[in-house]
N, C-alpha and C positions, 0 to 999 in steps of 0.2 A: 151466186156464180156470175162471173163476168162474161158478157156476150162473146168476148174474144176466145175464152176457153171453150165455149159451146161451138163456135165456128171454126176453130183451129183444124179439126179433122177434115171438115169440108174444104178448107183452103188447101190443105195438103193433097186432097184428092184432085182438086182443080189443077194444082201444080203438076202432079203425075200425069193427069190426062193431057194437058197441053204439052208437056215434055215428050209424051208419046206421039204427038202429032208432028212436032218439029222441035229442033233445039230451041231452048229458051234462055233468056238472060234476065237479070234482076229487074231493071227498070221496065223492060218489056212485059214481064209477067205482072208487075205492079199495075201497069196500065190495063192489062187484060182483066185482072181481078177487080179493078175499079169498075169495069163495064158490068160486072156481076154484082156490084153493090158493096164490095169489100174495100175499105180504106186502110191500106197497110203502108207503114213507113219502111224504109230499107232496114232500119233497126229491128223490125219485127220479121220481115221476109227472109233476110239473109241467114239468121239462125235456123229457120225452117229448112231452107235449101241445104245448109250444111248438115243438119240432122238427117235429112233424107239421103244425103250423100254418105254419111257415116253408116247408115243402115244398109247401104248398098242398093238403094232404089234409084239413085241418080248418079251419073258420072259427069265430072266437069273437066273442061279443057280451057286454056287461055287462048283467046283469039285477039289478034291485033287488027284493028280497022283504022288505017291512017296512023295518027299519033296516039290513039286510045287503045287500051287493051281492056278486054272484058272477059269475065268468066261465063262460059256457055255450058248449059246443063242439058244432058240427054237422059232419057229413061234407060235403065238397064233391064236385062231379062228378069231379074228379081223384082224390079219395080213394076214391070208389065204384069207379072204374075200376081203381085200384091194388088194392083189396080183391078185385075179381072175378079179376084176374090172379093174386093171391096164393092165392086159393082153389084154383085149378087146380094151382099148384105144390105146395101143401100136400096136396092129394088124391093127387098122384103120389108125394110123399115118404112120406106115411103108408102108401100101398100097399106101398112098399118096406120101410118100417120094420116092418110087421106080416106080411111074407111068411113070416117064421120061425115063425109060429103054426101053419102047416100042417106036418104030420109029414113030408111029402116035402121040406121046406126047413129042415133043422135049422140053428140059428144057428152061425156060424163065430166062433171066438174066436182073437184074435191071441195068439201065444205065443212 
């Protein structure tokens, strides 16, 4: 499995989270994701944004700043609900992922 496949869901959650905090745009969210260790090209990010918009999780509008126009994305009520649900699932998963940090729960290794 390619690491990108593994992290794609986490990246989408980051996108929804940040779109819920304030409107986002492509290059801005690429820079934000880079701060979290993700290196995405516009060719990877924009299909994710468009997919989230098709699902109804994001809504976009065109904004003009000077001579430049850019598409700005905001979370929708459906996106906010999906993010709330995902937070619960992530909390449960992370609890299991980090159980092995306790000495009474050593990690099991397949062999």
